[in-house]
Each structure stands twice: as structure tokens, then as C-alpha cells.
C-alpha positions in Angstrom: 0.0 0.0 0.0 2.8 2.4 0.9 4.8 1.9 -2.3 4.6 4.6 -5.0 2.8 3.6 -8.2 5.1 2.4 -10.9 4.7 2.1 -14.6 5.4 -1.4 -16.0 4.4 -3.6 -18.9 3.7 -7.3 -19.4 4.1 -9.3 -22.6 0.8 -10.5 -24.1 0.3 -13.8 -26.0 0.8 -12.0 -29.3 3.9 -10.2 -28.1 2.0 -6.9 -27.5 2.9 -4.9 -24.4 0.0 -4.5 -22.0 0.0 -2.0 -19.2 0.3 -3.7 -15.8 -2.2 -2.8 -13.0 -1.1 0.2 -11.0 -1.5 0.2 -7.2 -4.6 2.3 -6.3 -2.9 4.0 -3.3 0.0 6.4 -3.8 2.2 7.8 -1.0 2.3 11.6 -1.1 4.3 12.4 2.0 6.0 10.7 5.0 7.5 12.0 8.2 8.9 10.6 11.4 8.5 12.3 14.8 8.8 11.0 18.3 8.8 7.4 17.2 5.7 7.8 15.1 5.7 7.6 11.3 3.0 9.5 9.6 2.1 8.8 5.9 -0.3 10.6 3.6 -1.9 8.5 0.9 -4.0 9.4 -2.2 -6.2 7.0 -4.2 -6.6 7.8 -7.9 -9.6 5.6 -8.4 -11.9 7.6 -6.1 -9.7 10.7 -5.4 -9.7 10.0 -1.7 -7.0 10.7 0.9 -6.0 8.9 4.1 -3.4 9.2 6.8 -1.6 6.3 8.5 0.0 6.7 11.9 2.5 3.9 12.7 4.4 3.4 16.0 7.8 2.3 14.8 8.7 0.4 18.0 5.7 -1.9 18.0 4.8 -1.6 14.3 1.1 -0.9 15.3 -0.6 1.2 12.7 -3.9 3.1 12.3 -5.1 4.2 8.9 -8.1 6.6 8.6 -9.7 8.6 5.8 -9.5 12.4 5.7 -11.3 14.8 3.4 -9.0 15.9 0.6 -9.3 19.5 1.6 -8.0 18.6 5.1 -5.3 16.2 3.9 -2.2 18.4 4.5 -3.4 19.5 7.9 -4.2 15.9 8.9 -0.7 14.9 7.8 0.8 17.5 10.2 -1.8 17.1 13.0 -3.1 13.5 12.6 -4.5 13.2 16.1 -6.7 16.2 15.6 -8.3 14.5 12.6 -8.9 11.0 14.1 -12.5 9.8 13.4 -14.7 9.8 16.5 -15.1 6.4 17.9 -18.3 5.0 19.5 -19.3 6.9 22.5 -20.1 5.0 25.7 -23.2 5.8 27.7 -22.7 6.8 31.3 
């Protein structure tokens, strides 16, 4: 998922070059701060953006969607953009 899309070809039965499938998610930016790795992704098929937060020490990760107009802010301030979880009743 985190790999940039690459252009490749595959040989067809008749020797024609066919375009290979391109990964739908593209990494736009990545940064590391305080043991956390934050990555911003974009999907070409539906023009959506998402942010992944990964704790490098434990390799635990959380991936969540963000509105494209908030993608850069979510990249720099991911915890402010976490989706609200289910609220418990008192």
C-alpha cells in the first residue's frame, strides 16, 4: 500500500505490451517524529486521501480517511483528525 505507483508492462500472447495494473494508493508524504511515522496517501480511483500513523517500535498502525481539503493539515496534525469512535453511555 505504501509503495509509489510504478509504470510497468507485461508481454501478451501476441507479443504486445499490455500496461500492468497500477496500485490504487500512492504515498504523497511521509515523516517521522517522536517514534511515530505519519504517511499521507491518495487513491486515484476515487480521489480519496487517508493518513496512516505507525508506531515504529511496536509496528502498530492506524489508517483513517480524511477529506482531501484537510489532507495536509491531517498529515501534520493527525491526532486532531482521528475519526470519533463510538461513545459510551454513562
